[in-house]
TILOGU-312656 format. One line per field, with one value per atom (N, C-alpha, C): residue in three letters; atom name; chain; z, y, x; residue number from 1. Coordinates in nm, 2 decimals, always signed. Example, Ala and Ser with C-alpha at 12.3 -4.5 7.8 and 13.67 -1.06 7.14 Angstrom:
2
type: (Ala Ala Ala Ser Ser Ser) .
atom: (N CA C N CA C) .
mol: (A A A A A A) .
c3: (+0.78 +0.78 +0.78 +0.71 +0.71 +0.79) .
c2: (-0.57 -0.45 -0.33 -0.22 -0.11 +0.00) .
c1: (+1.32 +1.23 +1.32 +1.28 +1.37 +1.29) .
seq: (1 1 1 2 2 2) .
***
This chain:
169
type: (Gly Gly Gly Arg Arg Arg Glu Glu Glu Pro Pro Pro Ile Ile Ile Pro Pro Pro Arg Arg Arg Leu Leu Leu Asp Asp Asp Asp Asp Asp Leu Leu Leu Leu Leu Leu Ala Ala Ala Ala Ala Ala Trp Trp Trp Pro Pro Pro Glu Glu Glu Val Val Val Lys Lys Lys Phe Phe Phe Asn Asn Asn Leu Leu Leu Asp Asp Asp Val Val Val Lys Lys Lys Ala Ala Ala Val Val Val Ala Ala Ala Ala Ala Ala Ala Ala Ala Glu Glu Glu Pro Pro Pro Leu Leu Leu Ala Ala Ala Glu Glu Glu Ala Ala Ala Val Val Val Arg Arg Arg Arg Arg Arg Thr Thr Thr Gly Gly Gly Thr Thr Thr Arg Arg Arg Asp Asp Asp Arg Arg Arg Val Val Val Cys Cys Cys Leu Leu Leu Ala Ala Ala Ser Ser Ser Phe Phe Phe Ser Ser Ser Ala Ala Ala Val Val Val Arg Arg Arg Leu Leu Leu Ala Ala Ala Leu Leu Leu Val Val Val Lys Lys Lys Arg Arg Arg Leu Leu Leu Val Val Val Gly Gly Gly Pro Pro Pro Gly Gly Gly Val Val Val Cys Cys Cys Thr Thr Thr Ser Ser Ser Leu Leu Leu Pro Pro Pro Thr Thr Thr Arg Arg Arg Ala Ala Ala Val Val Val Ala Ala Ala Ala Ala Ala Leu Leu Leu Arg Arg Arg Leu Leu Leu Ala Ala Ala Ser Ser Ser Tyr Tyr Tyr Ser Ser Ser Pro Pro Pro Arg Arg Arg Ala Ala Ala Leu Leu Leu Ala Ala Ala Arg Arg Arg Val Val Val Arg Arg Arg Pro Pro Pro Ala Ala Ala Gly Gly Gly Asp Asp Asp Cys Cys Cys Val Val Val Gln Gln Gln Ile Ile Ile Pro Pro Pro Val Val Val Thr Thr Thr Phe Phe Phe Arg Arg Arg Gly Gly Gly Arg Arg Arg Ser Ser Ser Leu Leu Leu Cys Cys Cys Asp Asp Asp Pro Pro Pro Arg Arg Arg Leu Leu Leu Val Val Val Ala Ala Ala Ala Ala Ala Ala Ala Ala His His His Ala Ala Ala Arg Arg Arg Gly Gly Gly Leu Leu Leu Gln Gln Gln Val Val Val His His His Val Val Val Trp Trp Trp Thr Thr Thr Leu Leu Leu Asp Asp Asp Thr Thr Thr Glu Glu Glu Ala Ala Ala Glu Glu Glu Ile Ile Ile Asp Asp Asp Ala Ala Ala Ala Ala Ala Leu Leu Leu Ala Ala Ala Leu Leu Leu Gly Gly Gly Val Val Val Asp Asp Asp Gly Gly Gly Val Val Val Met Met Met Thr Thr Thr Asp Asp Asp Gln Gln Gln Pro Pro Pro Glu Glu Glu Thr Thr Thr Leu Leu Leu Lys Lys Lys Ala Ala Ala Val Val Val Leu Leu Leu Thr Thr Thr Arg Arg Arg Arg Arg Arg Gly Gly Gly Cys Cys Cys Trp Trp Trp Thr Thr Thr Gly Gly Gly Gly Gly Gly) .
atom: (N CA C N CA C N CA C N CA C N CA C N CA C N CA C N CA C N CA C N CA C N CA C N CA C N CA C N CA C N CA C N CA C N CA C N CA C N CA C N CA C N CA C N CA C N CA C N CA C N CA C N CA C N CA C N CA C N CA C N CA C N CA C N CA C N CA C N CA C N CA C N CA C N CA C N CA C N CA C N CA C N CA C N CA C N CA C N CA C N CA C N CA C N CA C N CA C N CA C N CA C N CA C N CA C N CA C N CA C N CA C N CA C N CA C N CA C N CA C N CA C N CA C N CA C N CA C N CA C N CA C N CA C N CA C N CA C N CA C N CA C N CA C N CA C N CA C N CA C N CA C N CA C N CA C N CA C N CA C N CA C N CA C N CA C N CA C N CA C N CA C N CA C N CA C N CA C N CA C N CA C N CA C N CA C N CA C N CA C N CA C N CA C N CA C N CA C N CA C N CA C N CA C N CA C N CA C N CA C N CA C N CA C N CA C N CA C N CA C N CA C N CA C N CA C N CA C N CA C N CA C N CA C N CA C N CA C N CA C N CA C N CA C N CA C N CA C N CA C N CA C N CA C N CA C N CA C N CA C N CA C N CA C N CA C N CA C N CA C N CA C N CA C N CA C N CA C N CA C N CA C N CA C N CA C N CA C N CA C N CA C N CA C N CA C N CA C N CA C N CA C N CA C N CA C N CA C N CA C N CA C N CA C N CA C N CA C N CA C N CA C N CA C N CA C N CA C N CA C N CA C N CA C N CA C N CA C N CA C) .
mol: (A A A A A A A A A A A A A A A A A A A A A A A A A A A A A A A A A A A A A A A A A A A A A A A A A A A A A A A A A A A A A A A A A A A A A A A A A A A A A A A A A A A A A A A A A A A A A A A A A A A A A A A A A A A A A A A A A A A A A A A A A A A A A A A A A A A A A A A A A A A A A A A A A A A A A A A A A A A A A A A A A A A A A A A A A A A A A A A A A A A A A A A A A A A A A A A A A A A A A A A A A A A A A A A A A A A A A A A A A A A A A A A A A A A A A A A A A A A A A A A A A A A A A A A A A A A A A A A A A A A A A A A A A A A A A A A A A A A A A A A A A A A A A A A A A A A A A A A A A A A A A A A A A A A A A A A A A A A A A A A A A A A A A A A A A A A A A A A A A A A A A A A A A A A A A A A A A A A A A A A A A A A A A A A A A A A A A A A A A A A A A A A A A A A A A A A A A A A A A A A A A A A A A A A A A A A A A A A A A A A A A A A A A A A A A A A A A A A A A A A A A A A A A A A A A A A A A A A A A A A A A A A A A A A A A A A A A A A A A A A A A A A A A A A A A A A A A A A A A A A A A A A A A A A) .
c3: (+2.06 +2.05 +2.08 +2.08 +2.11 +1.99 +1.88 +1.75 +1.69 +1.64 +1.58 +1.44 +1.40 +1.27 +1.17 +1.07 +0.97 +0.88 +0.84 +0.74 +0.60 +0.51 +0.37 +0.31 +0.34 +0.29 +0.33 +0.46 +0.52 +0.45 +0.42 +0.36 +0.21 +0.14 +0.00 +0.00 +0.09 +0.10 +0.14 +0.24 +0.29 +0.20 +0.10 +0.01 -0.14 -0.19 -0.32 -0.43 -0.41 -0.51 -0.51 -0.41 -0.40 -0.46 -0.53 -0.59 -0.48 -0.47 -0.37 -0.44 -0.38 -0.42 -0.31 -0.35 -0.25 -0.28 -0.18 -0.19 -0.12 -0.20 -0.14 -0.08 +0.05 +0.12 +0.15 +0.15 +0.18 +0.10 +0.06 -0.01 +0.06 +0.19 +0.27 +0.26 +0.22 +0.21 +0.07 -0.02 -0.16 -0.16 -0.10 -0.11 -0.03 +0.09 +0.16 +0.09 +0.03 -0.05 -0.17 -0.24 -0.36 -0.33 -0.22 -0.18 -0.14 -0.07 -0.04 -0.16 -0.26 -0.39 -0.46 -0.47 -0.54 -0.47 -0.33 -0.26 -0.27 -0.27 -0.28 -0.42 -0.52 -0.66 -0.70 -0.64 -0.66 -0.75 -0.83 -0.92 -1.00 -1.04 -1.12 -1.04 -0.91 -0.82 -0.74 -0.78 -0.71 -0.81 -0.76 -0.83 -0.74 -0.79 -0.72 -0.74 -0.63 -0.64 -0.55 -0.59 -0.50 -0.56 -0.47 -0.51 -0.57 -0.54 -0.58 -0.70 -0.81 -0.93 -0.90 -0.82 -0.78 -0.71 -0.61 -0.53 -0.62 -0.70 -0.79 -0.89 -0.95 -1.04 -0.97 -0.85 -0.77 -0.74 -0.69 -0.65 -0.78 -0.88 -1.01 -1.06 -1.06 -1.10 -1.01 -0.88 -0.79 -0.80 -0.83 -0.85 -0.98 -1.08 -1.21 -1.31 -1.44 -1.55 -1.54 -1.59 -1.60 -1.48 -1.37 -1.26 -1.29 -1.24 -1.26 -1.18 -1.24 -1.17 -1.20 -1.10 -1.12 -1.17 -1.24 -1.28 -1.17 -1.16 -1.06 -1.08 -0.99 -0.99 -1.11 -1.15 -1.27 -1.40 -1.41 -1.53 -1.53 -1.41 -1.40 -1.44 -1.39 -1.43 -1.58 -1.64 -1.79 -1.86 -1.81 -1.87 -1.86 -1.74 -1.72 -1.82 -1.84 -1.93 -2.07 -2.11 -2.24 -2.27 -2.17 -2.19 -2.26 -2.26 -2.32 -2.47 -2.52 -2.66 -2.72 -2.82 -2.88 -2.94 -2.99 -3.05 -2.94 -2.83 -2.71 -2.66 -2.65 -2.59 -2.68 -2.80 -2.89 -2.87 -2.81 -2.78 -2.64 -2.56 -2.43 -2.43 -2.38 -2.37 -2.22 -2.15 -2.01 -1.98 -1.88 -1.83 -1.70 -1.72 -1.61 -1.66 -1.57 -1.61 -1.56 -1.47 -1.41 -1.36 -1.35 -1.29 -1.15 -1.04 -0.91 -0.85 -0.84 -0.80 -0.71 -0.64 -0.56 -0.66 -0.63 -0.72 -0.73 -0.61 -0.61 -0.55 -0.59 -0.54 -0.52 -0.39 -0.35 -0.40 -0.38 -0.41 -0.55 -0.64 -0.78 -0.82 -0.92 -0.97 -1.05 -1.01 -1.08 -1.17 -1.12 -1.20 -1.26 -1.39 -1.47 -1.59 -1.67 -1.79 -1.89 -1.90 -1.99 -1.95 -1.82 -1.77 -1.79 -1.75 -1.76 -1.91 -2.00 -2.14 -2.19 -2.15 -2.19 -2.14 -2.01 -1.96 -2.03 -2.05 -2.12 -2.27 -2.33 -2.47 -2.47 -2.36 -2.36 -2.29 -2.27 -2.22 -2.07 -2.00 -1.85 -1.78 -1.67 -1.58 -1.49 -1.44 -1.34 -1.21 -1.11 -0.97 -0.89 -0.81 -0.73 -0.58 -0.50 -0.36 -0.30 -0.18 -0.09 -0.08 -0.13 -0.14 -0.03 +0.05 +0.17 +0.17 +0.09 +0.09 -0.04 -0.03 -0.15 -0.26 -0.22 -0.32 -0.39 -0.32 -0.38 -0.47 -0.43 -0.50 -0.63 -0.62 -0.73 -0.84 -0.79 -0.88 -0.96 -0.89 -0.95 -1.05 -1.02 -1.11 -1.23 -1.21 -1.33 -1.42 -1.37 -1.46 -1.54 -1.50 -1.57 -1.51 -1.38 -1.31 -1.30 -1.29 -1.29 -1.15 -1.06 -0.92 -0.82 -0.70 -0.59 -0.47 -0.41 -0.28 -0.17 -0.06 +0.04 +0.18 +0.28 +0.42 +0.47 +0.38 +0.42 +0.32 +0.33 +0.24 +0.23 +0.34 +0.34 +0.26 +0.26 +0.18 +0.03 +0.00 -0.14 -0.19 -0.10 -0.14 -0.16 -0.08 -0.10 -0.23 -0.27 -0.40 -0.51 -0.51 -0.61 -0.62 -0.51 -0.51 -0.57 -0.53 -0.59 -0.74 -0.79 -0.93 -1.01 -0.93 -1.00 -1.04 -0.97 -1.00 -0.90 -0.79 -0.69 -0.72 -0.73 -0.76 -0.64 -0.54 -0.42 -0.33 -0.22 -0.12 -0.03) .
c2: (+0.01 +0.03 -0.09 -0.08 -0.19 -0.25 -0.18 -0.23 -0.34 -0.44 -0.55 -0.49 -0.54 -0.51 -0.59 -0.53 -0.61 -0.69 -0.80 -0.89 -0.84 -0.86 -0.82 -0.87 -0.99 -1.05 -0.97 -0.93 -0.85 -0.71 -0.65 -0.52 -0.53 -0.63 -0.65 -0.67 -0.75 -0.78 -0.66 -0.58 -0.47 -0.36 -0.34 -0.23 -0.28 -0.34 -0.40 -0.30 -0.17 -0.07 +0.00 -0.04 +0.03 -0.05 +0.02 -0.04 -0.03 -0.13 -0.14 -0.15 -0.07 -0.07 -0.16 -0.27 -0.36 -0.37 -0.32 -0.31 -0.43 -0.52 -0.64 -0.60 -0.60 -0.56 -0.67 -0.79 -0.91 -1.03 -1.11 -1.24 -1.32 -1.33 -1.41 -1.36 -1.23 -1.18 -1.22 -1.26 -1.29 -1.39 -1.51 -1.62 -1.58 -1.53 -1.49 -1.38 -1.29 -1.18 -1.24 -1.32 -1.38 -1.47 -1.54 -1.63 -1.54 -1.43 -1.34 -1.29 -1.25 -1.20 -1.30 -1.42 -1.53 -1.57 -1.58 -1.63 -1.53 -1.40 -1.30 -1.26 -1.32 -1.29 -1.14 -1.08 -0.93 -0.90 -0.98 -0.96 -0.83 -0.80 -0.68 -0.55 -0.56 -0.44 -0.42 -0.49 -0.46 -0.43 -0.35 -0.32 -0.36 -0.45 -0.50 -0.41 -0.38 -0.30 -0.35 -0.32 -0.36 -0.29 -0.25 -0.19 -0.31 -0.43 -0.55 -0.61 -0.62 -0.69 -0.83 -0.89 -1.04 -1.06 -0.98 -0.99 -0.97 -0.86 -0.83 -0.94 -1.00 -1.11 -1.23 -1.26 -1.37 -1.36 -1.24 -1.23 -1.22 -1.16 -1.15 -1.30 -1.38 -1.52 -1.59 -1.57 -1.64 -1.59 -1.46 -1.41 -1.46 -1.45 -1.50 -1.39 -1.42 -1.33 -1.22 -1.10 -1.00 -0.90 -0.93 -0.84 -0.72 -0.61 -0.48 -0.48 -0.43 -0.42 -0.29 -0.24 -0.12 -0.16 -0.07 -0.10 -0.10 -0.20 -0.20 -0.08 -0.05 +0.07 +0.08 -0.02 -0.01 +0.02 -0.04 -0.01 +0.14 +0.19 +0.34 +0.42 +0.38 +0.46 +0.45 +0.34 +0.33 +0.41 +0.42 +0.50 +0.65 +0.68 +0.82 +0.87 +0.78 +0.81 +0.82 +0.72 +0.72 +0.84 +0.90 +1.01 +1.13 +1.13 +1.24 +1.21 +1.10 +1.06 +0.99 +1.04 +0.97 +0.84 +0.83 +0.70 +0.60 +0.64 +0.55 +0.51 +0.61 +0.58 +0.48 +0.48 +0.39 +0.24 +0.23 +0.09 +0.04 +0.12 +0.08 -0.01 -0.12 -0.22 -0.25 -0.17 -0.19 -0.31 -0.38 -0.50 -0.47 -0.39 -0.34 -0.25 -0.20 -0.11 +0.03 +0.06 +0.19 +0.22 +0.35 +0.40 +0.46 +0.41 +0.47 +0.52 +0.66 +0.73 +0.84 +0.88 +1.01 +1.13 +1.24 +1.36 +1.40 +1.39 +1.43 +1.32 +1.31 +1.21 +1.28 +1.27 +1.33 +1.48 +1.55 +1.69 +1.73 +1.63 +1.66 +1.61 +1.69 +1.65 +1.52 +1.43 +1.30 +1.29 +1.34 +1.34 +1.48 +1.48 +1.61 +1.58 +1.69 +1.67 +1.57 +1.57 +1.48 +1.33 +1.30 +1.16 +1.12 +1.21 +1.18 +1.15 +1.23 +1.21 +1.08 +1.05 +0.93 +0.81 +0.81 +0.70 +0.68 +0.79 +0.78 +0.73 +0.77 +0.73 +0.57 +0.52 +0.37 +0.30 +0.37 +0.31 +0.29 +0.36 +0.35 +0.46 +0.43 +0.53 +0.58 +0.70 +0.75 +0.78 +0.71 +0.73 +0.79 +0.89 +0.96 +0.95 +0.95 +0.94 +1.03 +1.06 +1.07 +1.22 +1.26 +1.40 +1.42 +1.52 +1.54 +1.68 +1.77 +1.91 +1.93 +2.03 +2.06 +2.11 +2.19 +2.24 +2.13 +2.03 +1.92 +1.84 +1.82 +1.74 +1.81 +1.94 +2.02 +2.02 +2.04 +2.04 +1.91 +1.80 +1.67 +1.65 +1.68 +1.67 +1.76 +1.87 +1.96 +1.90 +1.81 +1.74 +1.63 +1.59 +1.48 +1.35 +1.34 +1.21 +1.14 +1.01 +0.93 +0.89 +0.90 +0.85 +0.92 +0.94 +1.01 +0.92 +0.89 +0.82 +0.93 +0.92 +1.02 +0.96 +1.03 +1.00 +1.09 +1.17 +1.27 +1.25 +1.14 +1.12 +1.23 +1.30 +1.40 +1.52 +1.55 +1.66 +1.62 +1.49 +1.45 +1.46 +1.41 +1.42 +1.57 +1.66 +1.80 +1.85 +1.82 +1.86 +1.80 +1.68 +1.61 +1.66 +1.69 +1.75 +1.89 +1.97 +2.10 +2.10 +2.00 +1.99 +1.91 +1.87 +1.80 +1.65 +1.60 +1.46 +1.36 +1.40 +1.30 +1.23 +1.10 +1.03 +0.94 +0.94 +0.85 +0.92 +0.86 +0.91 +1.01) .
c1: (+0.58 +0.44 +0.36 +0.23 +0.14 +0.08 +0.09 +0.03 +0.12 +0.06 +0.14 +0.19 +0.31 +0.36 +0.29 +0.23 +0.15 +0.24 +0.19 +0.26 +0.23 +0.32 +0.31 +0.17 +0.14 +0.02 -0.10 -0.10 -0.21 -0.22 -0.11 -0.11 -0.16 -0.11 -0.16 -0.31 -0.36 -0.50 -0.59 -0.53 -0.61 -0.64 -0.54 -0.56 -0.55 -0.65 -0.65 -0.63 -0.65 -0.64 -0.50 -0.42 -0.29 -0.18 -0.09 +0.03 +0.14 +0.22 +0.33 +0.47 +0.56 +0.70 +0.77 +0.83 +0.89 +1.04 +1.11 +1.26 +1.32 +1.39 +1.44 +1.58 +1.59 +1.71 +1.80 +1.76 +1.84 +1.80 +1.89 +1.86 +1.76 +1.77 +1.68 +1.53 +1.51 +1.38 +1.31 +1.39 +1.34 +1.23 +1.25 +1.15 +1.03 +1.03 +0.91 +0.83 +0.90 +0.84 +0.77 +0.84 +0.78 +0.66 +0.67 +0.56 +0.44 +0.46 +0.34 +0.28 +0.36 +0.30 +0.23 +0.28 +0.22 +0.09 +0.09 -0.02 -0.14 -0.11 -0.21 -0.25 -0.18 -0.21 -0.20 -0.09 -0.08 +0.04 +0.09 +0.20 +0.18 +0.05 +0.03 +0.02 +0.04 +0.03 +0.16 +0.26 +0.39 +0.50 +0.59 +0.72 +0.83 +0.92 +1.03 +1.15 +1.22 +1.34 +1.45 +1.57 +1.69 +1.81 +1.90 +2.03 +2.11 +2.08 +2.16 +2.09 +2.17 +2.12 +2.09 +2.17 +2.16 +2.03 +2.00 +1.88 +1.76 +1.76 +1.65 +1.62 +1.73 +1.71 +1.65 +1.69 +1.64 +1.49 +1.45 +1.31 +1.22 +1.28 +1.20 +1.17 +1.27 +1.26 +1.16 +1.16 +1.07 +0.93 +0.91 +0.77 +0.71 +0.80 +0.75 +0.75 +0.72 +0.73 +0.62 +0.65 +0.55 +0.55 +0.63 +0.63 +0.71 +0.66 +0.74 +0.86 +0.97 +1.10 +1.16 +1.24 +1.32 +1.45 +1.52 +1.66 +1.75 +1.85 +1.95 +2.05 +2.13 +2.22 +2.30 +2.37 +2.45 +2.37 +2.25 +2.17 +2.13 +2.10 +2.06 +2.18 +2.30 +2.42 +2.44 +2.42 +2.44 +2.34 +2.21 +2.11 +2.15 +2.20 +2.24 +2.35 +2.45 +2.55 +2.50 +2.41 +2.36 +2.27 +2.21 +2.12 +2.19 +2.32 +2.40 +2.42 +2.39 +2.42 +2.30 +2.23 +2.12 +2.16 +2.28 +2.33 +2.35 +2.41 +2.42 +2.29 +2.19 +2.06 +1.99 +2.01 +1.94 +1.98 +2.10 +2.15 +2.11 +2.05 +2.01 +1.89 +1.90 +1.79 +1.77 +1.70 +1.68 +1.60 +1.65 +1.58 +1.50 +1.40 +1.32 +1.21 +1.13 +1.02 +1.03 +1.12 +1.13 +1.26 +1.29 +1.41 +1.37 +1.43 +1.40 +1.53 +1.53 +1.65 +1.62 +1.73 +1.71 +1.73 +1.67 +1.68 +1.82 +1.89 +2.04 +2.12 +2.24 +2.33 +2.47 +2.51 +2.64 +2.65 +2.54 +2.54 +2.52 +2.50 +2.48 +2.34 +2.28 +2.15 +2.16 +2.08 +2.07 +1.95 +1.84 +1.71 +1.70 +1.72 +1.70 +1.62 +1.59 +1.51 +1.57 +1.70 +1.77 +1.75 +1.76 +1.74 +1.60 +1.50 +1.36 +1.33 +1.37 +1.34 +1.41 +1.53 +1.59 +1.52 +1.48 +1.40 +1.27 +1.20 +1.07 +1.09 +1.20 +1.23 +1.25 +1.30 +1.32 +1.20 +1.09 +0.97 +0.97 +1.06 +1.07 +1.00 +0.94 +0.89 +1.00 +0.99 +1.09 +1.02 +1.07 +1.02 +1.14 +1.11 +1.21 +1.19 +1.30 +1.29 +1.39 +1.38 +1.26 +1.23 +1.11 +1.07 +0.97 +0.99 +0.90 +0.84 +0.89 +0.83 +0.75 +0.66 +0.58 +0.67 +0.77 +0.86 +0.94 +0.99 +1.06 +0.97 +0.85 +0.75 +0.71 +0.68 +0.65 +0.76 +0.88 +1.00 +1.01 +1.00 +1.01 +0.90 +0.78 +0.66 +0.68 +0.74 +0.77 +0.87 +0.95 +1.05 +0.98 +0.86 +0.79 +0.80 +0.84 +0.86 +0.72 +0.72 +0.60 +0.56 +0.65 +0.62 +0.71 +0.65 +0.72 +0.71 +0.83 +0.83 +0.85 +0.78 +0.78 +0.77 +0.81 +0.78 +0.67 +0.62 +0.51 +0.39 +0.32 +0.21 +0.10 +0.08 -0.02 +0.03 +0.16 +0.21 +0.20 +0.24 +0.22 +0.08 -0.01 -0.16 -0.20 -0.15 -0.19 -0.14 -0.02 +0.04 -0.04 -0.07 -0.14 -0.28 -0.34 -0.48 -0.48 -0.38 -0.37 -0.35 -0.28 -0.25 -0.36 -0.47 -0.58 -0.54 -0.44 -0.39 -0.43 -0.49 -0.53 -0.66 -0.66 -0.78 -0.82 -0.75 -0.78 -0.88 -0.91 -1.01 -0.95) .
seq: (1 1 1 2 2 2 3 3 3 4 4 4 5 5 5 6 6 6 7 7 7 8 8 8 9 9 9 10 10 10 11 11 11 12 12 12 13 13 13 14 14 14 15 15 15 16 16 16 17 17 17 18 18 18 19 19 19 20 20 20 21 21 21 22 22 22 23 23 23 24 24 24 25 25 25 26 26 26 27 27 27 28 28 28 29 29 29 30 30 30 31 31 31 32 32 32 33 33 33 34 34 34 35 35 35 36 36 36 37 37 37 38 38 38 39 39 39 40 40 40 41 41 41 42 42 42 43 43 43 44 44 44 45 45 45 46 46 46 47 47 47 48 48 48 49 49 49 50 50 50 51 51 51 52 52 52 53 53 53 54 54 54 55 55 55 56 56 56 57 57 57 58 58 58 59 59 59 60 60 60 61 61 61 62 62 62 63 63 63 64 64 64 65 65 65 66 66 66 67 67 67 68 68 68 69 69 69 70 70 70 71 71 71 72 72 72 73 73 73 74 74 74 75 75 75 76 76 76 77 77 77 78 78 78 79 79 79 80 80 80 81 81 81 82 82 82 83 83 83 84 84 84 85 85 85 86 86 86 87 87 87 88 88 88 89 89 89 90 90 90 91 91 91 92 92 92 93 93 93 94 94 94 95 95 95 96 96 96 97 97 97 98 98 98 99 99 99 100 100 100 101 101 101 102 102 102 103 103 103 104 104 104 105 105 105 106 106 106 107 107 107 108 108 108 109 109 109 110 110 110 111 111 111 112 112 112 113 113 113 114 114 114 115 115 115 116 116 116 117 117 117 118 118 118 119 119 119 120 120 120 121 121 121 122 122 122 123 123 123 124 124 124 125 125 125 126 126 126 127 127 127 128 128 128 129 129 129 130 130 130 131 131 131 132 132 132 133 133 133 134 134 134 135 135 135 136 136 136 137 137 137 138 138 138 139 139 139 140 140 140 141 141 141 142 142 142 143 143 143 144 144 144 145 145 145 146 146 146 147 147 147 148 148 148 149 149 149 150 150 150 151 151 151 152 152 152 153 153 153 154 154 154 155 155 155 156 156 156 157 157 157 158 158 158 159 159 159 160 160 160 161 161 161 162 162 162 163 163 163 164 164 164 165 165 165 166 166 166 167 167 167 168 168 168 169 169 169) .
***
């Protein structure tokens, strides 16, 4: 294409009302990402995510205290297991602010009412990915999820508008 790829700084500055989910895919990305967040003063508008607990801890340390983070994979698995036992759930001390998961994993339901309730009981939001149809989005919202990641933003907007939840332009 002919359009330049925007820099993270530019995106954060262009949409001051938007919250960004930033997935750290490589250790080398941690410092530039943290610097962009610090430079733009947007720590309160980003949520850091990574499949790697090491990458997530690194970028969280670089950005500084108070930044939103998702739970790394092992912590999500621990929460999922603990969701079956109130006693075990009471011992869960998540080091993060949200659970970001696919609705299904290897053909099995991962996001269900039990997990959503367990996450909410521990003060965690639940964000699901990647939902692209109205039916998928409606089903996830019916479970009580707090966020939806999609490759079809117009479809998500249509569902949220229909439900009276859309507050954007």
